[in-house]
C-alpha positions as CSV (number, residue, x, y, z in Angstrom):
1,X,255.0,-81.1,-63.5
2,X,252.1,-82.6,-61.7
3,X,249.7,-80.3,-63.5
4,X,251.2,-81.3,-66.8
5,X,250.8,-85.0,-66.0
6,X,247.1,-84.5,-65.0
7,X,246.5,-82.6,-68.2
8,X,248.1,-85.3,-70.3
9,X,246.2,-88.1,-68.5
10,X,242.9,-86.2,-69.0
11,X,243.8,-85.6,-72.7
12,X,244.6,-89.3,-73.2
13,X,241.3,-90.3,-71.5
14,X,239.4,-87.8,-73.7
15,X,241.2,-89.2,-76.8
16,X,240.3,-92.7,-75.8
17,X,236.7,-91.8,-75.2
18,X,236.6,-90.0,-78.5
19,X,238.2,-93.0,-80.2
20,X,235.6,-95.3,-78.6
21,X,232.7,-93.0,-79.7
22,X,234.2,-92.9,-83.2
23,X,234.4,-96.7,-83.3
24,X,230.8,-97.0,-82.1
25,X,229.6,-94.5,-84.7
26,X,231.4,-96.5,-87.4
27,X,229.7,-99.6,-86.2
28,X,226.4,-97.8,-86.3
29,X,227.1,-96.5,-89.8
30,X,227.8,-100.0,-91.0
31,X,224.6,-101.4,-89.4
32,X,222.6,-98.6,-90.8
33,X,224.1,-99.2,-94.3
34,X,223.1,-102.9,-94.0
35,X,219.6,-101.9,-92.9
36,X,219.3,-99.5,-95.8
37,X,220.5,-102.2,-98.3
38,X,218.0,-104.7,-96.8
39,X,215.1,-102.2,-97.0
40,X,216.0,-101.3,-100.6
41,X,216.0,-105.0,-101.5
42,X,212.7,-105.5,-99.8
43,X,211.2,-102.6,-101.6
44,X,212.3,-104.0,-104.9
45,X,210.9,-107.4,-104.2
46,X,207.6,-105.9,-103.0
47,X,207.4,-103.7,-106.1
48,X,208.0,-106.8,-108.3
49,X,205.2,-108.7,-106.5
50,X,202.7,-105.9,-106.3
51,X,203.4,-104.4,-109.7
52,X,201.3,-107.1,-111.3
53,X,198.7,-107.1,-108.6
54,X,196.2,-104.8,-110.3
55,X,196.1,-107.0,-113.4
56,X,195.7,-110.1,-111.2
57,X,192.9,-108.4,-109.3
58,X,191.1,-107.5,-112.5
59,X,191.5,-111.0,-113.9
60,X,190.2,-112.4,-110.6
61,X,187.2,-110.1,-110.7
62,X,186.3,-111.0,-114.3
63,X,186.7,-114.7,-113.4
64,X,184.4,-114.2,-110.4
65,X,181.9,-112.4,-112.6
66,X,181.9,-115.3,-115.1
67,X,181.4,-117.8,-112.3
68,X,178.5,-115.8,-111.0
69,X,176.9,-115.9,-114.5
70,X,177.5,-119.6,-114.9
71,X,176.0,-120.2,-111.4
72,X,172.9,-118.2,-112.3
73,X,172.5,-120.2,-115.6
74,X,172.9,-123.4,-113.6
75,X,170.3,-122.2,-111.1
76,X,167.8,-121.5,-114.0
77,X,168.5,-125.0,-115.5
78,X,168.0,-126.6,-112.0
79,X,164.7,-124.8,-111.7
80,X,163.6,-126.0,-115.1
81,X,164.7,-129.6,-114.3
82,X,162.8,-129.5,-111.0
83,X,159.7,-128.3,-112.8
84,X,160.1,-131.1,-115.4
85,X,160.5,-133.6,-112.6
86,X,157.4,-132.3,-110.9
87,X,155.5,-132.7,-114.1
88,X,156.9,-136.2,-114.7
89,X,155.9,-137.2,-111.1
90,X,152.5,-135.7,-111.6
91,X,152.1,-137.6,-114.8
92,X,153.2,-140.8,-113.2
93,X,150.8,-140.3,-110.3
94,X,147.9,-139.6,-112.7
95,X,148.9,-142.6,-114.8
96,X,148.9,-144.8,-111.7
97,X,145.5,-143.5,-110.6
98,X,144.1,-144.1,-114.1
99,X,145.5,-147.6,-114.1
100,X,143.9,-148.3,-110.7
101,X,140.6,-146.9,-111.9
102,X,140.7,-148.9,-115.1
103,X,141.5,-152.1,-113.1
104,X,138.7,-151.4,-110.7
105,X,136.3,-150.5,-113.5
106,X,137.0,-153.7,-115.6
107,X,135.8,-156.2,-113.1
108,X,132.5,-154.4,-112.6
109,X,132.0,-154.3,-116.3
110,X,132.7,-158.0,-116.5
111,X,130.3,-158.8,-113.8
112,X,127.6,-156.7,-115.2
113,X,128.3,-158.1,-118.7
114,X,128.1,-161.6,-117.4
115,X,124.9,-160.8,-115.7
116,X,123.2,-159.9,-118.9
């Protein structure tokens, strides 16, 4: 009878351990199912975001190319404007020198004219 009691107690303990393991496996299964659902959702969202990425990248590249072209055109215009300003400044300097020379030359003409 004692042997039967020991066997029954061991069986009950094994059954409880198996029940606990089954309960933990079920919890693990539920957790894994939630993780899988979350990963599938994330995959869908990432696909939606990245699906249009190549078009956006191409659009950005073409916009960047246009900006580079505009920048080069503006650089050329800036160089021309700087050249014009240099010429204007040179003309102004020459005009000022000519005016100074004419002013200096007029009194000498007047004095020599008066002297005659």
